[in-house]
C-alpha positions in Angstrom: -18.0 4.5 -96.0 -18.5 6.3 -92.4 -17.6 3.8 -90.3 -14.4 3.5 -93.2 -13.9 6.7 -93.1 -14.0 7.1 -89.1 -11.4 4.1 -88.8 -8.8 6.1 -91.5 -9.2 9.5 -89.8 -8.3 8.7 -86.8 -5.4 6.6 -87.4 -4.2 9.7 -90.1 -4.9 12.1 -87.3 -2.9 9.6 -84.8 0.0 9.1 -86.9 0.6 12.8 -88.1 0.5 13.5 -84.5 3.7 11.3 -83.7 5.6 11.6 -87.7 8.7 14.2 -85.7 8.9 11.7 -82.4 9.0 8.7 -85.1 11.6 10.7 -87.2 14.1 11.5 -83.4 13.8 8.3 -82.2 13.5 5.7 -85.4 14.9 7.3 -88.1 17.5 9.8 -86.3 16.8 13.0 -87.7 17.4 16.0 -85.5 14.0 17.8 -85.5 15.5 21.2 -85.6 17.0 20.8 -88.7 14.4 19.0 -90.5 11.2 20.8 -88.9 10.4 21.3 -93.2 10.2 17.3 -93.9 8.2 17.1 -90.6 5.7 19.1 -92.5 5.8 17.5 -95.8 3.2 14.9 -95.1 0.8 18.1 -93.5 1.3 19.9 -96.4 1.3 16.7 -99.0 -1.5 15.8 -97.1 -3.3 19.3 -98.0 -2.6 19.6 -101.3 -4.1 16.3 -102.1 -7.4 17.7 -101.3 -7.6 20.6 -102.8 -6.8 18.7 -106.0 -8.6 15.8 -105.0 -11.7 18.0 -104.5 -11.4 20.0 -107.6 -11.2 17.3 -109.4 -13.6 15.0 -108.7 -16.2 18.2 -108.9 -14.8 19.0 -112.5 -16.0 15.5 -112.9 -19.6 15.5 -111.4 -20.2 19.3 -112.9 -19.4 17.3 -117.2 -21.7 14.5 -115.8 -19.4 11.2 -115.7 -20.3 10.4 -112.6 -22.8 11.0 -110.0 -21.8 11.9 -106.8 -21.7 9.6 -104.7 -20.3 7.2 -106.6 -17.8 9.9 -106.9 -17.6 10.2 -103.4 -16.6 6.4 -102.4 -14.0 6.6 -105.5 -12.8 9.8 -103.6 -13.0 7.9 -100.4 -11.2 4.6 -102.2 -7.4 7.1 -103.4 -7.8 9.2 -100.5 -7.3 6.4 -98.3 -5.1 4.2 -100.3 -2.7 7.5 -101.2 -2.6 7.0 -97.5 -1.5 3.7 -96.7 0.8 4.4 -99.4 3.0 7.5 -97.6 2.4 5.6 -94.7 4.0 2.2 -95.9 6.9 4.6 -97.7 8.0 6.0 -94.1 9.4 2.7 -92.9 13.3 2.4 -93.0 14.7 0.5 -95.0 17.2 -2.1 -94.2 17.8 -5.9 -95.5 16.7 -9.1 -93.7 19.5 -11.5 -93.7 
């Protein structure tokens, strides 16, 4: 779990720091006009972390899961959410 978490964080934060250049060079966005669009992944991660943390605390406090399985589920769902957001950022083109 530690290795998975470390690798996922390294990939995520490398990805996040490259979003502005990717949007400018690949998606051809003018970053001066689309600053909010560049900030959306950070806002989304902050909201998702807060909501999922509160939800998992609630599940553990009600006795539905113990701490270790709850942490594993949180880690799994968090990594999957990140993977889906990375896939959605790719340009959508048709291949003939």
